[in-house]
C-alpha positions in Angstrom: 0.0 0.0 0.0 0.9 3.6 -0.2 2.5 4.0 3.2 4.0 0.5 3.6 2.1 -0.4 6.8 0.5 -3.5 5.1 3.5 -4.5 3.1 5.2 -7.8 4.0 7.6 -7.2 5.6 6.2 -4.0 7.0 8.1 -0.9 5.8 6.4 1.4 8.4 5.3 0.8 12.0 2.0 2.0 13.3 3.8 4.8 15.1 5.4 5.9 11.9 2.1 5.8 10.1 0.5 7.9 12.8 3.2 10.6 12.3 2.7 10.5 8.5 -1.1 11.0 9.0 -0.6 13.6 11.7 -2.7 11.6 14.3 -1.9 9.9 17.5 -0.9 6.3 17.5 -4.2 5.4 19.2 -6.1 7.1 16.4 -4.0 5.4 13.7 -4.7 2.1 15.4 -8.5 2.8 15.5 -8.5 3.8 11.9 -6.6 0.7 10.8 -8.9 -1.6 12.9 -12.0 0.0 11.4 -10.7 -0.3 7.9 -9.7 -4.0 8.4 -13.1 -4.7 9.9 -14.9 -3.3 6.8 -12.6 -5.2 4.4 -13.1 -8.5 6.2 -16.9 -8.1 6.5 -17.2 -7.2 2.8 -14.9 -10.1 1.8 -17.0 -12.6 3.9 -20.3 -11.2 2.5 -19.1 -11.5 -1.1 -17.7 -15.0 -0.5 -21.2 -16.0 0.8 -22.7 -14.5 -2.4 -24.4 -11.5 -0.8 -23.8 -7.8 -1.2 -22.6 -5.6 1.7 -25.4 -4.2 3.8 -24.0 -0.7 3.9 
């Protein structure tokens, strides 16, 4: 991805990502968790043959 947080191996830590986004590490963690949740839910819904509810 653009900032390297999701690269394997990671090119950026969560703390580095927070600095780049000008947010606290806690806010960066929350944002990443919410994004991951949306992606996983949509993936599961599509795998089950249904569309996302949102």
